[in-house]
C-alpha positions as CSV (number, residue, x, y, z in Angstrom):
1,M,0.1,0.1,0.0
2,T,1.2,3.3,-1.2
3,A,-0.9,5.9,0.6
4,I,-3.4,5.9,3.6
5,P,-6.6,7.4,3.4
6,F,-6.7,10.5,5.5
7,S,-10.2,12.7,5.9
8,G,-8.2,15.3,7.5
9,A,-5.3,15.2,4.0
10,S,-7.0,18.7,3.0
11,G,-6.3,21.0,5.8
12,L,-2.8,19.6,5.1
13,R,-2.5,21.6,1.9
14,A,-1.0,25.1,2.8
15,T,1.2,23.1,4.7
16,A,2.6,21.2,2.0
17,R,2.4,24.1,-0.3
18,R,4.3,26.3,2.2
19,T,7.0,23.0,2.2
20,R,6.9,23.2,-0.9
21,L,8.4,26.2,-1.8
22,V,10.6,26.7,0.7
23,R,12.2,23.1,-0.3
24,V,11.9,24.5,-4.3
25,A,13.7,28.4,-2.5
26,L,16.4,26.6,-0.5
27,G,17.3,24.3,-3.9
28,V,17.9,27.3,-6.2
29,L,19.6,29.0,-3.0
30,L,22.0,25.8,-3.0
31,V,23.1,25.8,-6.6
32,A,23.6,29.0,-7.0
33,L,26.7,29.0,-3.1
34,V,27.8,26.1,-4.8
35,L,28.3,27.7,-7.5
36,V,29.5,30.9,-6.3
37,T,31.4,28.5,-4.3
38,A,33.4,27.0,-7.1
39,R,34.2,30.2,-8.6
40,A,36.2,31.3,-5.6
41,A,38.0,28.1,-5.1
42,H,39.1,28.3,-8.9
43,R,40.5,31.8,-8.6
44,P,42.2,32.4,-5.7
45,H,43.1,36.0,-3.7
46,T,46.1,36.2,-4.0
47,T,49.1,39.1,-4.4
48,T,52.0,39.5,-5.7
49,A,54.7,41.9,-4.4
50,S,57.3,44.2,-6.7
51,A,59.9,43.5,-8.7
52,L,60.4,47.3,-9.3
53,P,63.0,49.8,-6.8
54,V,59.0,51.8,-6.2
55,H,57.7,53.4,-3.5
56,S,54.2,54.8,-2.7
57,G,54.7,58.8,-3.6
58,D,57.9,57.9,-6.3
59,M,57.3,59.6,-10.0
60,I,57.2,57.5,-12.7
61,V,59.5,58.6,-15.9
62,L,58.2,56.2,-18.8
63,D,60.1,56.4,-22.6
64,L,57.8,55.7,-25.3
65,S,59.9,56.8,-28.1
66,A,60.0,55.4,-31.4
67,S,63.4,53.2,-30.3
68,I,60.8,51.5,-27.9
69,S,60.9,48.0,-29.4
70,Q,58.0,45.6,-29.4
71,D,59.3,43.0,-27.5
72,T,60.3,46.0,-25.1
73,Y,56.5,46.6,-25.0
74,S,55.5,43.8,-23.8
75,R,58.4,45.3,-20.9
76,I,56.4,47.9,-20.2
77,G,53.3,46.7,-20.0
78,E,54.5,44.0,-17.2
79,T,55.7,47.0,-15.3
80,L,52.8,49.5,-15.4
81,R,50.5,45.6,-13.8
82,Q,53.1,45.0,-11.6
83,L,53.0,48.8,-10.0
84,V,49.0,48.6,-10.4
85,A,49.6,45.9,-8.3
86,T,51.5,47.8,-5.7
87,G,48.7,49.8,-5.0
88,G,50.6,52.7,-4.1
89,R,50.1,56.6,-5.3
90,Y,52.6,57.6,-8.4
91,G,53.0,60.2,-10.8
92,L,53.7,59.4,-14.3
93,V,55.7,61.5,-16.8
94,V,56.3,60.3,-20.1
95,F,58.4,61.6,-22.2
96,S,60.3,60.2,-26.2
97,G,61.4,63.9,-27.8
98,V,59.9,66.5,-25.3
99,A,58.2,64.6,-21.8
100,Y,54.6,66.1,-20.7
101,E,52.9,64.9,-17.3
102,A,50.5,62.1,-17.7
103,L,49.3,61.6,-14.1
104,P,49.7,63.9,-11.1
105,P,51.8,63.1,-8.3
106,G,50.0,61.1,-5.7
107,T,47.4,59.2,-7.9
108,P,46.3,56.4,-7.3
109,A,48.2,52.9,-9.0
110,S,45.0,52.0,-10.6
111,A,44.7,54.9,-12.9
112,L,47.4,53.0,-14.6
113,Q,45.4,49.9,-15.5
114,P,44.0,51.7,-18.3
115,L,47.2,52.3,-20.4
116,V,47.9,48.2,-20.0
117,R,46.1,47.4,-22.6
118,Y,48.7,49.2,-25.2
119,F,51.2,47.0,-24.0
120,A,49.9,43.9,-24.2
121,L,49.9,41.9,-27.6
122,P,45.9,40.5,-27.8
123,A,44.7,36.8,-28.6
124,Q,45.4,35.8,-32.1
125,T,42.2,35.7,-34.1
126,A,43.5,34.6,-37.4
127,P,45.8,32.0,-38.4
128,G,48.6,32.4,-39.7
129,V,48.3,36.2,-38.6
130,A,50.3,37.6,-36.2
131,P,48.9,39.9,-33.5
132,T,50.3,43.2,-33.4
133,F,49.8,45.4,-30.3
134,P,47.2,48.6,-30.7
135,V,47.5,51.4,-31.8
136,N,48.2,53.8,-28.4
137,P,47.4,57.6,-28.1
138,W,51.1,58.7,-28.4
139,S,52.3,56.8,-31.0
140,A,51.5,59.2,-34.7
141,T,52.0,61.9,-32.5
142,F,54.4,62.1,-29.4
143,S,57.4,58.5,-30.6
144,G,59.7,60.5,-32.1
145,G,63.2,61.3,-30.6
146,T,64.5,60.2,-27.5
147,K,65.2,62.9,-24.7
148,I,65.7,61.5,-21.4
149,S,66.9,64.2,-20.2
150,A,63.3,65.7,-21.3
151,G,61.4,63.5,-18.5
152,L,64.6,63.4,-15.6
153,D,63.5,67.7,-15.8
154,L,60.0,67.9,-15.9
155,A,59.6,65.0,-12.9
156,R,62.7,66.8,-11.1
157,T,60.0,70.1,-11.8
158,L,56.6,68.3,-10.5
159,L,58.2,67.1,-7.5
160,I,59.6,70.7,-6.9
161,E,56.1,72.6,-7.3
162,D,54.3,69.6,-5.0
163,H,56.5,70.1,-2.3
164,L,57.5,66.5,-2.5
165,R,61.5,66.7,-1.0
166,H,61.1,62.4,-0.2
167,A,60.1,60.8,-3.6
168,S,62.3,59.4,-5.7
169,V,61.9,59.7,-9.7
170,V,62.2,55.8,-11.4
171,L,63.2,55.6,-14.6
172,V,62.1,52.8,-17.0
173,S,63.9,53.0,-20.3
174,D,65.1,51.6,-22.8
175,L,68.3,54.2,-22.3
176,A,69.2,54.7,-25.9
177,D,69.1,58.0,-25.4
178,D,70.1,60.9,-28.8
179,P,73.8,61.3,-28.4
180,V,73.0,64.9,-28.7
181,D,70.8,64.7,-24.9
182,R,74.3,63.6,-22.4
183,N,75.2,66.5,-22.1
184,R,71.6,68.1,-21.0
185,L,71.3,64.7,-19.2
186,N,74.6,65.3,-17.4
187,D,73.4,69.0,-16.1
188,V,70.3,66.9,-14.4
189,V,71.4,65.0,-13.2
190,A,73.9,66.7,-11.6
191,A,70.6,69.2,-10.1
192,Y,69.1,66.0,-9.2
193,R,72.2,65.4,-6.8
194,Q,72.8,69.0,-5.9
195,Q,68.3,68.8,-4.5
196,G,68.9,65.7,-3.3
197,T,66.0,63.4,-5.4
198,P,67.3,59.7,-5.5
199,L,67.1,58.2,-9.4
200,R,66.7,55.3,-9.9
201,V,66.9,53.2,-13.4
202,V,64.4,50.2,-14.0
203,P,66.7,49.8,-18.3
204,L,64.3,47.4,-20.0
205,N,66.2,45.4,-22.7
206,A,68.8,48.4,-22.7
207,S,72.7,47.8,-24.0
208,S,75.5,46.9,-21.8
209,T,77.2,50.2,-22.9
210,D,73.8,52.3,-21.8
211,A,72.9,50.5,-19.1
212,A,75.9,50.7,-17.8
213,Y,76.6,54.8,-18.7
214,F,72.9,54.7,-16.4
215,A,73.6,53.0,-13.3
216,H,77.3,55.5,-13.1
217,L,74.1,58.5,-13.8
218,S,71.5,57.5,-10.9
219,A,74.9,56.0,-8.5
220,T,76.3,59.5,-8.9
221,A,72.5,60.8,-8.5
222,L,72.5,58.7,-5.2
223,K,75.2,60.1,-3.7
224,N,73.9,63.2,-1.7
225,A,70.1,61.5,-1.9
226,P,68.9,61.2,1.5
227,A,67.2,56.6,0.4
228,A,70.6,56.1,-0.8
229,Q,70.6,53.2,1.8
230,S,67.7,51.2,-0.1
231,G,70.0,50.4,-2.5
232,A,71.8,50.9,-5.9
233,P,69.6,50.7,-9.0
234,A,68.3,48.6,-10.2
235,A,69.4,45.6,-13.1
236,E,66.8,44.5,-16.0
237,P,63.8,43.8,-14.0
238,A,63.7,39.5,-13.6
239,A,60.7,37.6,-13.7
240,P,58.1,38.8,-11.4
241,P,57.8,37.1,-8.4
242,P,55.9,34.0,-6.8
243,A,52.3,35.0,-6.0
244,R,51.6,34.8,-2.9
245,A,48.0,33.7,-1.5
246,G,46.6,35.4,1.7
247,F,43.7,33.3,3.8
248,P,40.9,32.9,1.2
249,T,38.6,34.2,3.5
250,L,35.3,34.1,0.3
251,L,35.8,30.7,0.3
252,V,35.4,29.9,3.8
253,V,32.0,32.0,4.3
254,L,30.5,30.2,1.2
255,A,31.5,27.1,2.8
256,V,29.9,27.8,6.0
257,A,26.9,28.8,3.7
258,V,26.2,25.7,1.8
259,A,26.2,24.3,4.9
260,G,24.1,25.8,6.7
261,A,21.8,26.4,3.7
262,L,22.1,21.9,3.7
263,A,21.3,22.1,7.4
264,A,18.1,24.2,6.5
265,N,17.0,22.0,4.0
266,E,16.7,19.4,6.0
267,F,15.4,20.8,9.0
268,W,12.2,22.5,7.8
269,S,11.9,20.0,4.3
270,A,12.3,16.7,5.4
271,R,9.5,14.1,4.4
272,L,6.6,13.4,7.0
273,R,6.8,10.0,8.8
274,W,4.5,8.1,11.3
275,R,5.9,6.0,14.2
276,A,3.3,4.4,16.2
277,R,2.4,5.4,19.8
């Protein structure tokens, strides 16, 4: 026998309907929680320490001249991603033959994120056709010549105007400076030394000759700088440091929520069972 006649069954219809609705709602909630938990487990939260010689408050001087190769573009993109990951605040000066202030000092690092896409190769969409870097806002009218002195001088001026006495200037470049710019560059570095502003260099695919020359320049600028004890100029950045996983708080909370929903489902939606007195 699968059913027992019961004259008061009509009085249980409201309860049965309410129980059915609760079971459906709990089922939908469980499915949603399981999906969100699976997504959270697939993408754990990690933090990456920056390998760049930068500190929050520094001024970044970025080379966008015509001498920058496509491989160097990729290195620029990685450098910008590392800066964004620090979560600090920076100013940004970009230069080629001339320089201009792209971001004022103290701008949150997240403001650099929109620039990353210009230095990242898109996915290949057609067989046999190699992807190319997107056209950036500076390629047509700005990327002519290389005067590193222009970028460094503007960065130094901005620090003076904003009364940022303890900030450093970080040059990110392939260091292929125009030879006629060397005398002006020496004068600017001498001003850095006199002012006590630390100058650090991040060479991107630079020749050994240029790297040695700028290592000497930045070491000269650091002699009188208050942050000289923080180390010598940076060498060519290596692979990014390994990511560190934080405690999966969200995953734990979601797992507890799933367990709670299962317990609620068992408590509120258990089938009715009869037993003798």
